[in-house]
C-alpha atoms as a printed R data frame, in Angstrom:
   type eleno elety resid chain resno      x        y      z
1  ATOM     1    CA   MET     A     1 20.905  -59.496 19.498
2  ATOM     2    CA   GLN     A     2 21.419  -61.777 22.512
3  ATOM     3    CA   ASN     A     3 20.096  -64.719 20.532
4  ATOM     4    CA   GLN     A     4 22.557  -64.015 17.721
5  ATOM     5    CA   ILE     A     5 25.486  -63.832 20.153
6  ATOM     6    CA   ARG     A     6 24.398  -67.068 21.811
7  ATOM     7    CA   ASN     A     7 24.206  -68.764 18.402
8  ATOM     8    CA   GLU     A     8 27.629  -67.490 17.389
9  ATOM     9    CA   LEU     A     9 29.172  -68.684 20.660
10 ATOM    10    CA   ALA     A    10 27.618  -72.104 20.123
11 ATOM    11    CA   GLU     A    11 29.114  -72.151 16.626
12 ATOM    12    CA   ILE     A    12 32.543  -71.198 17.945
13 ATOM    13    CA   LYS     A    13 32.284  -73.932 20.570
14 ATOM    14    CA   ALA     A    14 31.538  -76.430 17.789
15 ATOM    15    CA   TRP     A    15 34.623  -75.172 15.936
16 ATOM    16    CA   ILE     A    16 36.676  -75.711 19.095
17 ATOM    17    CA   TYR     A    17 35.599  -79.349 19.320
18 ATOM    18    CA   SER     A    18 36.140  -79.857 15.599
19 ATOM    19    CA   SER     A    19 39.604  -78.311 15.665
20 ATOM    20    CA   GLU     A    20 40.535  -80.435 18.677
21 ATOM    21    CA   ASP     A    21 39.500  -83.567 16.796
22 ATOM    22    CA   LYS     A    22 41.519  -82.478 13.766
23 ATOM    23    CA   TYR     A    23 44.539  -81.839 15.986
24 ATOM    24    CA   LEU     A    24 44.306  -85.303 17.553
25 ATOM    25    CA   GLN     A    25 43.957  -86.870 14.100
26 ATOM    26    CA   ALA     A    26 47.005  -84.934 12.922
27 ATOM    27    CA   LEU     A    27 49.002  -86.332 15.853
28 ATOM    28    CA   LYS     A    28 48.037  -89.875 14.871
29 ATOM    29    CA   GLN     A    29 48.876  -89.161 11.240
30 ATOM    30    CA   GLU     A    30 52.294  -87.815 12.216
31 ATOM    31    CA   GLU     A    31 52.999  -90.924 14.275
32 ATOM    32    CA   ALA     A    32 52.071  -93.175 11.359
33 ATOM    33    CA   GLN     A    33 54.126  -91.128  8.893
34 ATOM    34    CA   THR     A    34 57.124  -91.258 11.237
35 ATOM    35    CA   LYS     A    35 56.971  -95.054 11.308
36 ATOM    36    CA   ALA     A    36 56.563  -95.173  7.529
37 ATOM    37    CA   PHE     A    37 59.534  -92.852  7.104
38 ATOM    38    CA   GLU     A    38 61.752  -94.978  9.362
39 ATOM    39    CA   LEU     A    39 60.892  -98.115  7.408
40 ATOM    40    CA   THR     A    40 61.343  -96.366  4.070
41 ATOM    41    CA   LYS     A    41 64.685  -94.953  5.191
42 ATOM    42    CA   MET     A    42 65.930  -98.459  5.989
43 ATOM    43    CA   ARG     A    43 64.714  -99.724  2.609
44 ATOM    44    CA   PHE     A    44 66.380  -96.776  0.861
45 ATOM    45    CA   GLU     A    45 69.695  -97.387  2.639
46 ATOM    46    CA   GLU     A    46 69.542 -101.032  1.557
47 ATOM    47    CA   GLY     A    47 68.918  -99.962 -2.043
48 ATOM    48    CA   LEU     A    48 65.430 -101.475 -2.270
49 ATOM    49    CA   ILE     A    49 63.713  -98.231 -3.310
50 ATOM    50    CA   ASN     A    50 64.761  -95.205 -5.305
51 ATOM    51    CA   PHE     A    51 65.212  -91.622 -4.146
52 ATOM    52    CA   ALA     A    52 61.868  -90.452 -5.553
53 ATOM    53    CA   GLU     A    53 59.934  -92.926 -3.393
54 ATOM    54    CA   PHE     A    54 62.035  -92.034 -0.352
55 ATOM    55    CA   ASN     A    55 61.520  -88.337 -0.942
56 ATOM    56    CA   GLN     A    56 57.740  -88.760 -1.264
57 ATOM    57    CA   VAL     A    57 57.556  -90.449  2.138
58 ATOM    58    CA   LYS     A    58 59.737  -87.701  3.609
59 ATOM    59    CA   LEU     A    59 57.395  -85.056  2.173
60 ATOM    60    CA   ASN     A    60 54.404  -86.893  3.631
61 ATOM    61    CA   LEU     A    61 56.034  -86.730  7.068
62 ATOM    62    CA   GLU     A    62 56.711  -83.012  6.717
63 ATOM    63    CA   ASN     A    63 53.093  -82.433  5.661
64 ATOM    64    CA   ALA     A    64 51.909  -84.337  8.735
65 ATOM    65    CA   LYS     A    65 54.073  -82.128 10.967
66 ATOM    66    CA   SER     A    66 52.709  -79.052  9.241
67 ATOM    67    CA   ASN     A    67 49.139  -80.251  9.831
68 ATOM    68    CA   ILE     A    68 49.868  -80.584 13.540
69 ATOM    69    CA   LEU     A    69 51.028  -76.989 13.775
70 ATOM    70    CA   GLN     A    70 48.157  -75.656 11.721
71 ATOM    71    CA   ASN     A    71 45.526  -77.554 13.699
72 ATOM    72    CA   ARG     A    72 47.104  -76.698 17.060
73 ATOM    73    CA   TYR     A    73 47.028  -72.981 16.356
74 ATOM    74    CA   THR     A    74 43.543  -73.113 14.840
75 ATOM    75    CA   HIS     A    75 42.325  -74.746 18.046
76 ATOM    76    CA   TYR     A    76 44.178  -72.138 20.125
77 ATOM    77    CA   PHE     A    77 42.686  -69.305 18.058
78 ATOM    78    CA   TYR     A    78 39.115  -70.539 18.519
79 ATOM    79    CA   ASN     A    79 39.713  -70.888 22.247
80 ATOM    80    CA   LEU     A    80 40.964  -67.307 22.395
81 ATOM    81    CA   ILE     A    81 37.890  -66.032 20.585
82 ATOM    82    CA   TYR     A    82 35.549  -68.015 22.805
83 ATOM    83    CA   GLY     A    83 37.382  -66.899 25.934
84 ATOM    84    CA   TYR     A    84 37.265  -63.267 24.887
85 ATOM    85    CA   TYR     A    85 33.497  -63.262 24.414
86 ATOM    86    CA   THR     A    86 32.701  -65.350 27.472
87 ATOM    87    CA   GLY     A    87 35.220  -63.733 29.807
88 ATOM    88    CA   ASN     A    88 37.094  -67.012 30.454
């Protein structure tokens, strides 16, 4: 029983590190998508690209923002679980 709990806590700790990495990657992705959106917006306003291309870049930015939220709360959830079972 103790061995099983120890193994599960180690697994949760691995999930914490993994979710933190995913969150940091999502932040970088959002930064890159923001820059891409700004450039695409300028090109769209100058008439160099059509609305479909502009809209796709806008959707990519929104997906990046969504990934940040999802990964942040996944990381928070795993920390709560780990804290509950370890008393932290």
